[in-house]
C-alpha positions, 0 to 999 in steps of 0.5 A: 538376721536371726542366726547370723554368725561371724564370717557370714556374708551380708549386704554392704553396710556399716552397721545393722540393727536386728530385733530377735526373740521377742513378742513385744518391744518391751522385752526385745533384745537388740543385736548390733552387727559390725560389718567389714567387707560384707562380713560379720566381724562381731556382734553385741547383744544389748538389752540396754540398747533396746530400752533406749530405742523404745524411749526414742520411739516414744519421743519421736512419735510425740514430736511428730504427733504434736507438730514439735518441729520448732522444739527440742527435748530439754529433759525427760523423767519417769515416774510410777503410780498405783491405780485404783486396782493396785496396778503399777502405771509408768509415765514418761514426762517430756519437757520440750523447749521452743528452739529459740530458747537456749537457756532456762532463766528460772530453774523452777519455772519452764519458759512460756511455750514449753510443751510438757507432755505425759504419756502412759508407757503401759498403754501408749495413751497420752495423759496430758499435753500442756503448753506453758502460758497457753502459748504454742509454737507447734505446727500441723495440728489445728482445732480452728473452726472445729465444733463439739462433734469434731472435738469429741471424735478427736478425744475418742481417737486419743483415749479409746473411750466412747462418748456418753458411755464413758465420758460426758460433756459438763462444760462447753465454752469458747475453745474450752471443753470439759468432760467427766467420767461416766458409765452410760451417762451415770457419774462415777466415784472416784471421778475422772475428768478430761479437758481440752483447750486451744487458742484463737488460731486453733493451736492445742494449748491444754489437754489432759485425761485423769481417771480410770474409766472402767470397762464393762467387766468392772461394772455391776449394771442394774436398774436404779431404784432409789428415792428420797421418800424411801430413805427419810430416816437415813437422810435425817441421820446424816444431818450433823451440827458442825462448826464452819469458818466464814473466812470473810467475816472471820466468824465461826458459824454453828450450822446443820449440814448434810454429810454426803454419803452413798447408799447402795441400790439395794439399800442394804449398806452405805459407802462414805463420801471420799475425795481421795479413794485409796484401796491400799488403806488398811483400817485399824480404828484403834485407840492409842494409849500407854502407861509410861512416858518416853520423852526425848528429842525427836529428830525428823528425817527428810522425806523424799516425795519423788521416787527416782525411777530408772528406764530399766524399771519402766520397760521391765514393768517392775511392780511398784513397791507400794503395791505389796500388802502390809502383812499382819506382822508389819501392821503390828510393828507399825502400831508399836512404832506409832505408840512409841512416837506418841509416848515421845512427842505427845506424852500427855495424849494417851487415849486421845488419838485413834489410829485410823489407817496404815498404808505404804507410800513412797517406800515408807509406811504412813499412819493416819490418826485423828483425835479420838473425841470428835468435835463438831468442826468442819476441820478435824485434828489429824496427824500423819506419822511416817514410819521407816518400813525397814526399821519400823521407827517414826522418821517424820510427822505432820500435824494440822494443829497450826492450821486449826489454831487460825480459827481461835482468832475467829469470833465464837458462834452464836447460841443454838436456837433450832433443833435437828428436826427444824433444820431438816424441814428447812432444807428438805427440798434442797436435798438431792439424790443422784445415781452414781457408780461407786468403786467398792474396794471390797468387791473390787467393782463399781456398783450402783448407788445413790449419792445423798447431798445438799449444797445448803446448811442451816444456821443453828442460831437463826434458822437461815439456809446458807449456800455453801458457795457463800461461805 
């Protein structure tokens, strides 16, 4: 219908939709033609209509794919996040209610049987499918009588991943399968997971995929060549004396524990073990000190942790504002804001805090601080200061001091009777070294490393080896 003009004759119909001037549906423009007596009377060019049609296409395909004939779309929302490569990913979250449920009794809880489905708008892959309470009213799809091979095939089709190349099985129980991210069978860090569950009738009740699953172009492949025998001194250096709370007995235990660490395959460097890897964190490592006080009432500003994302932002693939690097000037202003805050709220703590990192988060700037004088405790004192990114003023903060005060009620640890060398000999045979592909933020690639770890600690008062699972 490209090139239709007013007055042109067309087949008899009331309304025609046409897609023109486009290579992808995200950027397409829709034209609505209004017809009277087989002639075009007028037309409306609409990009808004395009994004709404794209949204409807996503919801319709979801309903068909998961057999949601007995459901209706109760609500939907969009949100966005940055992946490890600092790329913006948009997600559509849909909440489908069973048709027999007309009211939501509790606004904070979805009714049993609700299907909560997330789809990555960028690539069209489903990130999660959760049926609340493990109850499904869906039809059509069934996993009944399917074994591991068929389950793996289904996951490969849904995710585009290859079994034992990018994900591998770690749990196989009745109607419950768990997988972890890998590169040719070697685990990766940060790790990803895939899970799938279904009920006795074979109805899907849970599926999710979390992680990055790098393609070969992001991986530096090489032959693994590390051994513990070659790194004994490095391993010994990782053995630290720490104070561990034993919650059941409400006592503090001084123990020698191995600090997890990754060693690169060439043995030239190490990478700290981190549960959460954020490549946008800017290392500062600067002690915060001041000479004059500025004590006054600090008023917290309420922080919104959920960003309102519009449909236009989604389908135009607008970059996440947190993807913009902090400039040197912004870093300097943020450091100044941190010092001003500390002078005001923690006036007597000059030189007690170290500003570890700065990063953007939900439109603001987050400053993470730790107590400068490190103590041998499993949980360290931390402070998060939230800074307005426009005015460069602290607007809120979180201090974990109240959490740590809980341990003041615990019984003090017993006297130390063994040294580091004796503790090392006690757990030497329990220390593990396993190959891992670890994301290196400086190289922006996954590199082969060995993870040094131990699931045991040694009680410094009696030399007893204790499993971390028992604490």
